[in-house]
C-alpha positions in Angstrom: -37.8 -8.9 -1.8 -35.4 -10.1 -3.6 -34.3 -6.8 -5.3 -34.6 -5.0 -1.5 -32.7 -7.4 -0.1 -29.2 -6.8 -2.5 -29.9 -2.7 -2.3 -29.8 -3.4 1.8 -26.8 -5.6 0.9 -25.2 -3.3 -1.8 -25.9 0.1 0.7 -24.4 -1.7 4.1 -21.5 -2.7 2.1 -21.0 0.8 0.8 -21.2 2.5 4.3 -18.4 -0.6 5.6 -15.6 0.3 3.2 -16.6 4.4 4.3 -16.4 3.7 7.9 -12.8 1.4 6.7 -11.7 4.5 5.4 -12.9 6.7 8.0 -11.0 4.5 11.0 -8.0 4.0 8.9 -7.6 8.0 8.4 -8.8 8.9 11.9 -6.3 6.3 13.2 -2.9 8.1 11.5 -2.5 11.6 11.1 -0.1 12.2 8.6 -1.9 9.6 6.3 -4.8 12.2 6.9 -2.7 15.2 5.9 -0.9 14.3 2.9 -4.0 12.7 1.3 -7.1 15.3 2.1 -7.6 18.5 2.4 -11.1 18.6 3.8 -11.3 15.7 6.1 -14.9 16.5 7.3 -16.4 16.4 3.5 -15.1 12.7 4.2 -16.4 11.9 7.4 -13.5 12.3 9.2 -14.4 13.5 13.3 -10.9 15.8 13.6 -11.6 15.0 18.0 -10.9 11.5 17.1 -8.0 12.7 15.3 -4.5 12.1 17.4 -2.1 14.4 16.1 1.4 13.2 15.7 3.6 10.5 13.4 0.7 7.5 14.5 0.2 4.1 16.0 4.0 3.2 18.6 5.3 -0.2 17.4 5.1 -1.3 21.2 3.3 -4.3 22.2 -0.2 -2.6 22.5 0.3 -1.2 19.6 1.1 -4.2 17.5 -1.6 -5.7 18.7 -3.9 -3.2 17.9 -3.0 -3.4 14.6 -3.4 -7.1 14.8 -7.4 -7.1 15.9 -8.3 -4.1 13.4 -7.2 -6.4 11.0 -9.3 -9.5 12.2 -11.9 -7.7 12.9 -12.2 -5.9 9.4 -11.9 -9.0 7.9 -14.8 -10.8 9.8 -16.9 -7.9 9.5 -15.9 -8.2 5.4 -17.3 -12.2 5.4 -20.5 -11.1 6.7 -21.5 -9.8 3.5 -23.1 -12.1 1.2 -20.7 -11.2 -2.0 -23.5 -12.9 -4.5 -25.8 -10.0 -3.6 -23.1 -7.0 -4.2 -22.6 -5.4 -7.6 -20.0 -6.1 -9.9 -18.0 -3.0 -9.0 -18.7 -3.9 -5.6 -17.6 -7.5 -6.1 -14.0 -6.5 -7.1 -13.7 -4.7 -4.6 -14.6 -7.4 -2.1 -12.4 -10.0 -3.7 -9.2 -6.7 -3.2 -9.6 -6.1 0.4 -10.6 -9.9 0.9 -7.0 -10.9 -0.2 -5.5 -7.9 1.1 -6.9 -8.9 4.5 -5.9 -12.0 4.2 -2.5 -11.7 3.6 -2.2 -9.2 6.6 -3.7 -11.7 8.7 -0.8 -14.2 7.7 2.0 -11.5 8.2 0.4 -10.8 11.8 0.6 -14.8 12.6 2.6 -14.8 16.2 5.4 -16.7 14.5 6.5 -13.2 12.8 6.6 -11.4 15.7 9.3 -8.7 15.5 10.6 -9.9 11.7 9.4 -6.4 10.2 12.6 -3.7 10.1 11.9 -0.3 11.1 15.1 0.7 9.5 15.1 -0.8 6.7 17.3 0.6 3.5 15.7 3.5 1.7 12.4 2.3 3.4 12.9 2.6 7.2 11.6 5.5 8.9 14.9 7.5 9.7 14.3 7.9 5.8 10.4 8.4 5.8 10.4 10.8 8.4 12.4 13.7 6.7 11.2 13.3 3.5 7.5 13.6 5.3 8.4 16.4 6.9 10.3 18.3 4.0 7.2 17.8 1.6 4.5 18.9 4.5 1.9 21.0 3.0 1.1 23.9 4.9 -2.6 25.2 4.0 -4.0 26.7 7.1 -2.4 27.8 10.4 -4.0 25.0 11.9 -1.6 22.9 9.8 1.4 25.3 11.1 0.2 24.0 14.6 -0.1 20.5 13.9 3.4 20.5 12.1 5.4 21.7 15.1 3.1 19.1 17.1 4.2 16.5 14.4 7.9 17.5 15.0 8.1 17.2 19.0 6.7 13.2 18.4 9.3 12.7 16.5 11.7 11.9 19.5 9.7 9.6 21.0 8.3 7.8 18.2 11.6 7.2 17.5 12.6 5.6 21.0 9.7 3.6 20.7 10.8 2.2 17.4 14.5 1.9 18.7 13.2 -0.2 22.0 11.0 -2.5 19.3 14.8 -2.9 17.8 16.4 -4.2 20.6 14.2 -7.0 20.9 14.3 -7.9 17.5 18.1 -8.0 18.6 17.5 -9.9 21.7 15.8 -11.9 19.9 18.1 -12.5 16.8 15.7 -10.9 14.5 17.8 -7.9 13.7 18.2 -7.8 9.7 20.0 -4.4 9.1 22.6 -2.2 7.0 24.1 -0.7 10.0 26.7 1.3 8.3 24.0 2.7 6.4 22.0 3.5 9.2 24.8 5.1 10.8 25.8 6.9 7.6 22.9 8.7 7.0 22.3 10.0 10.7 25.3 11.4 10.7 24.4 13.2 7.9 21.7 14.6 9.6 23.4 15.2 12.5 26.3 16.9 10.9 23.9 19.6 9.2 22.5 20.5 12.1 20.4 23.6 12.6 21.1 24.1 8.6 19.4 20.8 7.6 17.1 21.1 4.6 14.2 19.7 6.2 14.2 22.3 8.9 14.6 25.1 5.8 11.5 23.6 3.5 9.3 23.6 6.2 10.2 27.2 6.9 9.9 28.4 3.9 6.4 25.6 4.0 4.9 28.3 6.7 4.8 31.2 4.9 2.4 29.1 2.8 -0.4 30.0 5.8 -0.6 33.7 5.0 0.2 35.0 8.2 1.2 38.1 9.1 5.4 38.4 9.4 5.4 38.1 13.4 3.1 35.6 13.8 5.1 33.5 11.2 8.5 34.1 13.2 6.8 33.2 16.2 5.8 29.7 14.4 9.5 29.3 12.7 11.2 29.9 16.3 8.9 27.0 17.8 9.4 24.7 14.7 13.2 25.7 15.1 13.3 24.4 19.2 11.0 21.6 18.1 13.7 20.5 15.5 16.7 21.2 17.7 14.8 19.3 21.1 13.0 16.5 18.8 14.6 15.2 15.7 18.5 15.8 15.8 18.2 14.0 19.6 16.1 11.1 17.7 18.7 10.6 15.4 21.5 10.9 17.4 19.8 8.1 19.8 19.1 5.6 16.4 23.2 6.5 15.3 24.3 5.6 18.7 21.6 2.6 18.9 23.1 1.3 15.5 26.9 1.4 16.1 25.7 -0.7 20.0 24.3 -3.0 17.6 27.7 -3.5 15.8 29.3 -5.5 18.6 25.8 -7.3 18.7 23.5 -10.5 17.1 22.6 -9.2 13.8 21.8 -11.2 10.7 23.4 -10.1 7.6 21.8 -12.7 5.9 18.2 -11.7 6.0 15.4 -13.8 6.0 16.7 -16.6 4.5 18.5 -17.2 7.6 15.6 -16.6 9.9 13.0 -20.3 10.8 10.4 -18.9 9.1 11.9 -16.3 6.9 11.4 -17.9 3.6 7.1 -17.8 4.7 7.3 -14.7 5.6 9.0 -13.3 2.3 6.6 -15.2 0.4 4.0 -13.0 2.3 5.7 -10.0 1.6 6.5 -10.5 -2.3 2.9 -11.4 -2.7 1.7 -7.9 -0.7 4.6 -6.0 -3.2 3.4 -7.2 -6.7 -0.4 -7.9 -5.8 -0.5 -12.1 -7.1 -0.7 -15.2 -5.8 1.4 -15.9 -8.0 4.8 -17.5 -6.7 8.5 -16.5 -6.5 9.2 -19.4 -8.5 6.8 -18.1 -11.4 7.7 -14.6 -11.5 11.5 -15.6 -11.5 10.5 -17.9 -14.3 8.7 -15.0 -16.1 11.3 -12.8 -15.7 13.9 -15.1 -17.1 11.7 -15.8 -19.9 11.3 -12.3 -21.1 14.9 -11.7 -20.9 16.1 -13.8 -23.1 13.0 -12.6 -25.5 14.5 -9.4 -25.1 18.2 -10.4 -25.5 17.6 -12.5 -28.6 15.4 -9.7 -30.3 18.3 -7.0 -29.5 20.9 -9.8 -30.9 19.0 -10.3 -34.4 18.9 -6.2 -34.3 22.3 -5.6 -34.2 22.8 -8.3 -36.4 20.8 -6.6 -39.3 22.2 -3.3 -37.8 26.1 -4.1 -37.0 26.4 0.1 -36.7 24.6 0.2 -33.5 26.8 -1.9 -31.3 29.1 0.8 -31.2 26.6 3.3 -31.1 25.6 1.7 -28.2 28.6 1.9 -26.4 29.5 5.6 -26.5 25.5 6.9 -26.9 25.2 10.4 -28.3 22.3 11.9 -27.0 22.7 15.9 -28.0 22.6 16.5 -24.6 24.5 18.9 -22.7 23.2 18.1 -18.9 20.4 16.6 -17.1 18.4 20.0 -16.9 18.1 19.3 -20.9 17.2 15.9 -20.5 14.4 16.8 -18.0 12.9 19.3 -20.2 13.2 17.7 -22.7 10.8 15.1 -20.7 8.5 17.4 -20.1 8.0 18.6 -23.2 6.6 15.3 -24.3 5.1 13.7 -21.5 1.9 15.2 -21.9 1.2 12.3 -24.4 1.5 9.4 -22.7 0.6 11.3 -18.9 -1.9 13.8 -20.1 -3.6 16.2 -17.4 -6.6 15.0 -15.4 
């Protein structure tokens, strides 16, 4: 009886994880496209997938995201961990920890803390990278890519409304000059954008006849000109307006709950419950050990100090360095 109960719990847990996966994929088409070549083979119902850039960062979307996290956590906690296999226990612990942090970050005191246009991680950086790397496998992929490109402008408009509320609440924390500069570079290239050229080339991978491919390329070009470029113009213009507004250049440290929020982000980034102070102490200790060891090596070999200041690699350019790495990297990173 006990064995059957454990088997049932384990089977139910596997089903729960599968449903969590399916839900995550069906709610975000871009993630689904990047990770899955054959969604149906993984239980994905494409009729449930909305083609586009995903959840909008508007009040309804943000609340729905919070609810999803709460529901997932409550469902997870219904399982008897003791009845799971050792592997399932590890998964349980990891997912419990992840969802717990997500719930902490979703506390209403942190509403509008996340920045959508952050340096290097903002959506203004992510969108061109996503589109330029878009993989085309079928004609349907081409059609969906065009839909995604058309969705850039409405998605960005929602993100800008979110950011305007941030500014009104005194929670704006952006490197405005950097965002403006990046958007200007996109706009200056215009139709000659490397992103558009990359998507153009990707269409050729779908095996379409020349006429059909040409029609799709023209549709893609129109979508880029009517959606992407206007979106980046809106981002740039809004950031220019913010320059005379309320921007917290000191960052999270200047916000009422900023330190607590930073600690949550820190844990999510390093995958550990160790405190900021603990990690800082560990890094300082390692730095001191390496500095001491380096000093010992130089004392034993004084000529190394001069060599280190003007190193001779034997390489003529970066291409030779990359070729050198490629020839030797398989020892550390063998083919799967």
